[in-house]
Jmol script that loads the backbone (N, CA, C; Angstrom):
load data "model"
ATOM      1  N   MET A   1       9.394  15.647   5.749  1.00  0.00           N
ATOM      2  CA  MET A   1       8.998  14.805   6.869  1.00  0.00           C
ATOM      3  C   MET A   1       7.514  14.460   6.792  1.00  0.00           C
ATOM      4  N   GLU A   2       6.726  15.341   6.211  1.00  0.00           N
ATOM      5  CA  GLU A   2       5.281  15.135   6.181  1.00  0.00           C
ATOM      6  C   GLU A   2       4.873  13.973   5.288  1.00  0.00           C
ATOM      7  N   ASN A   3       5.738  13.552   4.351  1.00  0.00           N
ATOM      8  CA  ASN A   3       5.363  12.441   3.496  1.00  0.00           C
ATOM      9  C   ASN A   3       5.732  11.087   4.100  1.00  0.00           C
ATOM     10  N   LYS A   4       6.320  11.082   5.289  1.00  0.00           N
ATOM     11  CA  LYS A   4       6.651   9.844   5.983  1.00  0.00           C
ATOM     12  C   LYS A   4       5.456   9.385   6.805  1.00  0.00           C
ATOM     13  N   THR A   5       5.330   8.074   6.936  1.00  0.00           N
ATOM     14  CA  THR A   5       4.261   7.545   7.779  1.00  0.00           C
ATOM     15  C   THR A   5       4.640   7.727   9.244  1.00  0.00           C
ATOM     16  N   PHE A   6       3.651   7.600  10.093  1.00  0.00           N
ATOM     17  CA  PHE A   6       3.883   7.692  11.533  1.00  0.00           C
ATOM     18  C   PHE A   6       4.934   6.658  11.953  1.00  0.00           C
ATOM     19  N   GLU A   7       4.784   5.454  11.436  1.00  0.00           N
ATOM     20  CA  GLU A   7       5.696   4.366  11.791  1.00  0.00           C
ATOM     21  C   GLU A   7       7.124   4.668  11.343  1.00  0.00           C
ATOM     22  N   GLU A   8       7.277   5.251  10.152  1.00  0.00           N
ATOM     23  CA  GLU A   8       8.606   5.618   9.665  1.00  0.00           C
ATOM     24  C   GLU A   8       9.239   6.694  10.541  1.00  0.00           C
ATOM     25  N   LYS A   9       8.425   7.629  10.983  1.00  0.00           N
ATOM     26  CA  LYS A   9       8.926   8.681  11.875  1.00  0.00           C
ATOM     27  C   LYS A   9       9.407   8.099  13.199  1.00  0.00           C
ATOM     28  N   ILE A  10       8.644   7.163  13.748  1.00  0.00           N
ATOM     29  CA  ILE A  10       9.022   6.531  15.014  1.00  0.00           C
ATOM     30  C   ILE A  10      10.332   5.759  14.852  1.00  0.00           C
ATOM     31  N   LEU A  11      10.455   5.016  13.767  1.00  0.00           N
ATOM     32  CA  LEU A  11      11.696   4.268  13.523  1.00  0.00           C
ATOM     33  C   LEU A  11      12.897   5.194  13.393  1.00  0.00           C
ATOM     34  N   GLU A  12      12.710   6.302  12.687  1.00  0.00           N
ATOM     35  CA  GLU A  12      13.797   7.269  12.543  1.00  0.00           C
ATOM     36  C   GLU A  12      14.154   7.879  13.891  1.00  0.00           C
ATOM     37  N   LEU A  13      13.151   8.199  14.669  1.00  0.00           N
ATOM     38  CA  LEU A  13      13.379   8.752  16.001  1.00  0.00           C
ATOM     39  C   LEU A  13      14.154   7.765  16.872  1.00  0.00           C
ATOM     40  N   GLU A  14      13.761   6.512  16.851  1.00  0.00           N
ATOM     41  CA  GLU A  14      14.473   5.493  17.624  1.00  0.00           C
ATOM     42  C   GLU A  14      15.931   5.376  17.184  1.00  0.00           C
ATOM     43  N   SER A  15      16.155   5.458  15.892  1.00  0.00           N
ATOM     44  CA  SER A  15      17.514   5.374  15.355  1.00  0.00           C
ATOM     45  C   SER A  15      18.372   6.549  15.832  1.00  0.00           C
ATOM     46  N   ILE A  16      17.809   7.730  15.805  1.00  0.00           N
ATOM     47  CA  ILE A  16      18.526   8.925  16.254  1.00  0.00           C
ATOM     48  C   ILE A  16      18.865   8.813  17.737  1.00  0.00           C
ATOM     49  N   VAL A  17      17.903   8.369  18.535  1.00  0.00           N
ATOM     50  CA  VAL A  17      18.128   8.235  19.976  1.00  0.00           C
ATOM     51  C   VAL A  17      19.267   7.257  20.239  1.00  0.00           C
ATOM     52  N   LYS A  18      19.270   6.129  19.548  1.00  0.00           N
ATOM     53  CA  LYS A  18      20.335   5.139  19.732  1.00  0.00           C
ATOM     54  C   LYS A  18      21.696   5.740  19.386  1.00  0.00           C
ATOM     55  N   GLU A  19      21.732   6.468  18.259  1.00  0.00           N
ATOM     56  CA  GLU A  19      22.991   7.107  17.846  1.00  0.00           C
ATOM     57  C   GLU A  19      23.500   8.078  18.903  1.00  0.00           C
ATOM     58  N   LEU A  20      22.605   8.916  19.388  1.00  0.00           N
ATOM     59  CA  LEU A  20      22.999   9.927  20.373  1.00  0.00           C
ATOM     60  C   LEU A  20      23.398   9.281  21.701  1.00  0.00           C
ATOM     61  N   GLU A  21      22.727   8.201  22.067  1.00  0.00           N
ATOM     62  CA  GLU A  21      23.062   7.515  23.318  1.00  0.00           C
ATOM     63  C   GLU A  21      24.456   6.892  23.275  1.00  0.00           C
ATOM     64  N   GLN A  22      24.893   6.504  22.096  1.00  0.00           N
ATOM     65  CA  GLN A  22      26.219   5.908  21.967  1.00  0.00           C
ATOM     66  C   GLN A  22      27.330   6.925  22.211  1.00  0.00           C
ATOM     67  N   GLY A  23      27.035   8.197  21.994  1.00  0.00           N
ATOM     68  CA  GLY A  23      28.001   9.248  22.286  1.00  0.00           C
ATOM     69  C   GLY A  23      29.132   9.396  21.286  1.00  0.00           C
ATOM     70  N   ASN A  24      28.989   8.804  20.101  1.00  0.00           N
ATOM     71  CA  ASN A  24      30.049   8.882  19.101  1.00  0.00           C
ATOM     72  C   ASN A  24      29.792   9.922  18.020  1.00  0.00           C
ATOM     73  N   VAL A  25      28.799  10.749  18.203  1.00  0.00           N
ATOM     74  CA  VAL A  25      28.423  11.738  17.197  1.00  0.00           C
ATOM     75  C   VAL A  25      29.060  13.078  17.567  1.00  0.00           C
ATOM     76  N   PRO A  26      29.731  13.728  16.610  1.00  0.00           N
ATOM     77  CA  PRO A  26      30.317  15.045  16.891  1.00  0.00           C
ATOM     78  C   PRO A  26      29.251  16.041  17.355  1.00  0.00           C
ATOM     79  N   LEU A  27      29.661  17.027  18.119  1.00  0.00           N
ATOM     80  CA  LEU A  27      28.741  17.979  18.751  1.00  0.00           C
ATOM     81  C   LEU A  27      27.790  18.637  17.756  1.00  0.00           C
ATOM     82  N   ASN A  28      28.326  19.215  16.677  1.00  0.00           N
ATOM     83  CA  ASN A  28      27.452  19.901  15.713  1.00  0.00           C
ATOM     84  C   ASN A  28      26.444  18.949  15.089  1.00  0.00           C
ATOM     85  N   GLU A  29      26.885  17.739  14.791  1.00  0.00           N
ATOM     86  CA  GLU A  29      25.975  16.741  14.231  1.00  0.00           C
ATOM     87  C   GLU A  29      24.951  16.305  15.284  1.00  0.00           C
ATOM     88  N   SER A  30      25.380  16.238  16.536  1.00  0.00           N
ATOM     89  CA  SER A  30      24.458  15.893  17.628  1.00  0.00           C
ATOM     90  C   SER A  30      23.341  16.909  17.737  1.00  0.00           C
ATOM     91  N   ILE A  31      23.695  18.172  17.612  1.00  0.00           N
ATOM     92  CA  ILE A  31      22.687  19.235  17.683  1.00  0.00           C
ATOM     93  C   ILE A  31      21.700  19.104  16.529  1.00  0.00           C
ATOM     94  N   ASP A  32      22.218  18.831  15.334  1.00  0.00           N
ATOM     95  CA  ASP A  32      21.337  18.651  14.174  1.00  0.00           C
ATOM     96  C   ASP A  32      20.409  17.457  14.364  1.00  0.00           C
ATOM     97  N   LYS A  33      20.961  16.357  14.873  1.00  0.00           N
ATOM     98  CA  LYS A  33      20.153  15.160  15.095  1.00  0.00           C
ATOM     99  C   LYS A  33      19.117  15.380  16.199  1.00  0.00           C
ATOM    100  N   TYR A  34      19.516  16.103  17.234  1.00  0.00           N
ATOM    101  CA  TYR A  34      18.586  16.416  18.314  1.00  0.00           C
ATOM    102  C   TYR A  34      17.428  17.272  17.782  1.00  0.00           C
ATOM    103  N   THR A  35      17.760  18.251  16.958  1.00  0.00           N
ATOM    104  CA  THR A  35      16.732  19.114  16.362  1.00  0.00           C
ATOM    105  C   THR A  35      15.781  18.297  15.494  1.00  0.00           C
ATOM    106  N   LEU A  36      16.337  17.399  14.686  1.00  0.00           N
ATOM    107  CA  LEU A  36      15.501  16.544  13.859  1.00  0.00           C
ATOM    108  C   LEU A  36      14.616  15.663  14.732  1.00  0.00           C
ATOM    109  N   ALA A  37      15.183  15.111  15.785  1.00  0.00           N
ATOM    110  CA  ALA A  37      14.412  14.260  16.694  1.00  0.00           C
ATOM    111  C   ALA A  37      13.247  15.028  17.310  1.00  0.00           C
ATOM    112  N   MET A  38      13.495  16.254  17.736  1.00  0.00           N
ATOM    113  CA  MET A  38      12.426  17.049  18.340  1.00  0.00           C
ATOM    114  C   MET A  38      11.340  17.373  17.311  1.00  0.00           C
ATOM    115  N   ASN A  39      11.729  17.595  16.070  1.00  0.00           N
ATOM    116  CA  ASN A  39      10.742  17.819  15.008  1.00  0.00           C
ATOM    117  C   ASN A  39       9.917  16.563  14.753  1.00  0.00           C
ATOM    118  N   LEU A  40      10.565  15.411  14.799  1.00  0.00           N
ATOM    119  CA  LEU A  40       9.848  14.146  14.646  1.00  0.00           C
ATOM    120  C   LEU A  40       8.864  13.933  15.794  1.00  0.00           C
ATOM    121  N   VAL A  41       9.294  14.233  17.014  1.00  0.00           N
ATOM    122  CA  VAL A  41       8.415  14.102  18.181  1.00  0.00           C
ATOM    123  C   VAL A  41       7.191  14.994  18.023  1.00  0.00           C
ATOM    124  N   LYS A  42       7.407  16.244  17.616  1.00  0.00           N
ATOM    125  CA  LYS A  42       6.291  17.170  17.440  1.00  0.00           C
ATOM    126  C   LYS A  42       5.338  16.682  16.353  1.00  0.00           C
ATOM    127  N   SER A  43       5.896  16.220  15.246  1.00  0.00           N
ATOM    128  CA  SER A  43       5.071  15.727  14.149  1.00  0.00           C
ATOM    129  C   SER A  43       4.248  14.515  14.577  1.00  0.00           C
ATOM    130  N   CYS A  44       4.865  13.573  15.282  1.00  0.00           N
ATOM    131  CA  CYS A  44       4.149  12.389  15.766  1.00  0.00           C
ATOM    132  C   CYS A  44       3.069  12.780  16.771  1.00  0.00           C
ATOM    133  N   ASN A  45       3.394  13.695  17.663  1.00  0.00           N
ATOM    134  CA  ASN A  45       2.425  14.151  18.652  1.00  0.00           C
ATOM    135  C   ASN A  45       1.228  14.822  17.978  1.00  0.00           C
ATOM    136  N   ASP A  46       1.507  15.670  16.991  1.00  0.00           N
ATOM    137  CA  ASP A  46       0.422  16.328  16.251  1.00  0.00           C
ATOM    138  C   ASP A  46      -0.466  15.300  15.556  1.00  0.00           C
ATOM    139  N   GLU A  47       0.173  14.301  14.958  1.00  0.00           N
ATOM    140  CA  GLU A  47      -0.584  13.260  14.264  1.00  0.00           C
ATOM    141  C   GLU A  47      -1.452  12.467  15.239  1.00  0.00           C
ATOM    142  N   LEU A  48      -0.899  12.128  16.393  1.00  0.00           N
ATOM    143  CA  LEU A  48      -1.680  11.412  17.402  1.00  0.00           C
ATOM    144  C   LEU A  48      -2.860  12.246  17.903  1.00  0.00           C
ATOM    145  N   ASN A  49      -2.633  13.537  18.099  1.00  0.00           N
ATOM    146  CA  ASN A  49      -3.725  14.414  18.536  1.00  0.00           C
ATOM    147  C   ASN A  49      -4.834  14.463  17.497  1.00  0.00           C
ATOM    148  N   ASN A  50      -4.452  14.538  16.212  1.00  0.00           N
ATOM    149  CA  ASN A  50      -5.455  14.559  15.138  1.00  0.00           C
ATOM    150  C   ASN A  50      -6.250  13.258  15.115  1.00  0.00           C
ATOM    151  N   ILE A  51      -5.563  12.147  15.277  1.00  0.00           N
ATOM    152  CA  ILE A  51      -6.238  10.853  15.273  1.00  0.00           C
ATOM    153  C   ILE A  51      -7.171  10.732  16.474  1.00  0.00           C
ATOM    154  N   GLU A  52      -6.715  11.188  17.633  1.00  0.00           N
ATOM    155  CA  GLU A  52      -7.560  11.142  18.828  1.00  0.00           C
ATOM    156  C   GLU A  52      -8.827  11.968  18.623  1.00  0.00           C
ATOM    157  N   GLU A  53      -8.706  13.143  18.002  1.00  0.00           N
ATOM    158  CA  GLU A  53      -9.871  13.979  17.721  1.00  0.00           C
ATOM    159  C   GLU A  53     -10.827  13.274  16.767  1.00  0.00           C
ATOM    160  N   LYS A  54     -10.284  12.620  15.727  1.00  0.00           N
ATOM    161  CA  LYS A  54     -11.125  11.907  14.767  1.00  0.00           C
ATOM    162  C   LYS A  54     -11.871  10.759  15.441  1.00  0.00           C
ATOM    163  N   VAL A  55     -11.170  10.010  16.286  1.00  0.00           N
ATOM    164  CA  VAL A  55     -11.809   8.890  16.986  1.00  0.00           C
ATOM    165  C   VAL A  55     -12.896   9.407  17.920  1.00  0.00           C
ATOM    166  N   ALA A  56     -12.601  10.471  18.639  1.00  0.00           N
ATOM    167  CA  ALA A  56     -13.599  11.046  19.549  1.00  0.00           C
ATOM    168  C   ALA A  56     -14.837  11.498  18.780  1.00  0.00           C
ATOM    169  N   LYS A  57     -14.620  12.087  17.602  1.00  0.00           N
ATOM    170  CA  LYS A  57     -15.743  12.546  16.783  1.00  0.00           C
ATOM    171  C   LYS A  57     -16.569  11.357  16.310  1.00  0.00           C
ATOM    172  N   ILE A  58     -15.907  10.314  15.853  1.00  0.00           N
ATOM    173  CA  ILE A  58     -16.615   9.114  15.390  1.00  0.00           C
ATOM    174  C   ILE A  58     -17.420   8.501  16.531  1.00  0.00           C
ATOM    175  N   VAL A  59     -16.806   8.401  17.690  1.00  0.00           N
ATOM    176  CA  VAL A  59     -17.480   7.812  18.847  1.00  0.00           C
ATOM    177  C   VAL A  59     -18.678   8.659  19.239  1.00  0.00           C
ATOM    178  N   THR A  60     -18.510   9.966  19.266  1.00  0.00           N
ATOM    179  CA  THR A  60     -19.607  10.870  19.634  1.00  0.00           C
ATOM    180  C   THR A  60     -20.745  10.769  18.626  1.00  0.00           C
ATOM    181  N   GLU A  61     -20.398  10.718  17.345  1.00  0.00           N
ATOM    182  CA  GLU A  61     -21.426  10.621  16.306  1.00  0.00           C
ATOM    183  C   GLU A  61     -22.210   9.316  16.404  1.00  0.00           C
ATOM    184  N   ASN A  62     -21.601   8.300  16.981  1.00  0.00           N
ATOM    185  CA  ASN A  62     -22.258   7.003  17.106  1.00  0.00           C
ATOM    186  C   ASN A  62     -22.920   6.810  18.458  1.00  0.00           C
ATOM    187  N   GLY A  63     -22.974   7.866  19.256  1.00  0.00           N
ATOM    188  CA  GLY A  63     -23.739   7.836  20.490  1.00  0.00           C
ATOM    189  C   GLY A  63     -23.042   7.251  21.695  1.00  0.00           C
ATOM    190  N   VAL A  64     -21.773   6.983  21.605  1.00  0.00           N
ATOM    191  CA  VAL A  64     -21.052   6.470  22.765  1.00  0.00           C
ATOM    192  C   VAL A  64     -20.608   7.654  23.606  1.00  0.00           C
ATOM    193  N   LYS A  65     -20.896   7.595  24.897  1.00  0.00           N
ATOM    194  CA  LYS A  65     -20.543   8.703  25.777  1.00  0.00           C
ATOM    195  C   LYS A  65     -19.340   8.338  26.628  1.00  0.00           C
ATOM    196  N   ASP A  66     -18.627   9.348  27.049  1.00  0.00           N
ATOM    197  CA  ASP A  66     -17.485   9.200  27.951  1.00  0.00           C
ATOM    198  C   ASP A  66     -16.432   8.246  27.407  1.00  0.00           C
ATOM    199  N   PHE A  67     -16.134   8.370  26.128  1.00  0.00           N
ATOM    200  CA  PHE A  67     -15.085   7.559  25.518  1.00  0.00           C
ATOM    201  C   PHE A  67     -13.728   8.062  25.993  1.00  0.00           C
ATOM    202  N   ASP A  68     -12.891   7.135  26.445  1.00  0.00           N
ATOM    203  CA  ASP A  68     -11.553   7.503  26.892  1.00  0.00           C
ATOM    204  C   ASP A  68     -10.581   6.460  26.372  1.00  0.00           C
ATOM    205  N   VAL A  69      -9.479   6.919  25.831  1.00  0.00           N
ATOM    206  CA  VAL A  69      -8.458   6.016  25.329  1.00  0.00           C
ATOM    207  C   VAL A  69      -7.645   5.513  26.504  1.00  0.00           C
ATOM    208  N   ASP A  70      -7.564   4.191  26.648  1.00  0.00           N
ATOM    209  CA  ASP A  70      -6.786   3.591  27.740  1.00  0.00           C
ATOM    210  C   ASP A  70      -5.342   3.481  27.298  1.00  0.00           C
ATOM    211  N   THR A  71      -4.492   4.317  27.876  1.00  0.00           N
ATOM    212  CA  THR A  71      -3.082   4.328  27.507  1.00  0.00           C
ATOM    213  C   THR A  71      -2.238   3.477  28.441  1.00  0.00           C
ATOM    214  N   THR A  72      -2.890   2.754  29.366  1.00  0.00           N
ATOM    215  CA  THR A  72      -2.134   1.980  30.338  1.00  0.00           C
ATOM    216  C   THR A  72      -2.037   0.505  29.983  1.00  0.00           C
ATOM    217  N   SER A  73      -2.832   0.051  29.008  1.00  0.00           N
ATOM    218  CA  SER A  73      -2.796  -1.376  28.688  1.00  0.00           C
ATOM    219  C   SER A  73      -1.523  -1.714  27.925  1.00  0.00           C
ATOM    220  N   ASN A  74      -1.044  -2.900  28.131  1.00  0.00           N
ATOM    221  CA  ASN A  74       0.178  -3.382  27.492  1.00  0.00           C
ATOM    222  C   ASN A  74      -0.136  -4.584  26.625  1.00  0.00           C
ATOM    223  N   ASN A  75      -0.812  -4.374  25.528  1.00  0.00           N
ATOM    224  CA  ASN A  75      -1.193  -5.497  24.638  1.00  0.00           C
ATOM    225  C   ASN A  75      -0.067  -5.874  23.751  1.00  0.00           C
TER     226      ASN A  75
END
end "model"
wireframe off; spacefill off
backbone 0.3
color backbone group
C-alpha cells in the first residue's frame, strides 16, 4: 500500500465504499474489504498529517505567523 500515491489510495477507498454500499459482497469478503478500507483511511490520514507538518514548517521558516489551513472552502 505504501507504494501507491495518495490519489490512488483515495480512488481505491471510493471503490471499496461503493462495493460495500451495494450490499452484494459476501460477509467474509466484506470484512476483508472493510479492513482494507480502514487501512487506506489511516494511511491517507497519516500522509495528510505529514504534509500539514511540512507546510507548517515551510511557512514558519518563511516568517508567516498563524498559518491555518482553510478546510471549509469549496474550490
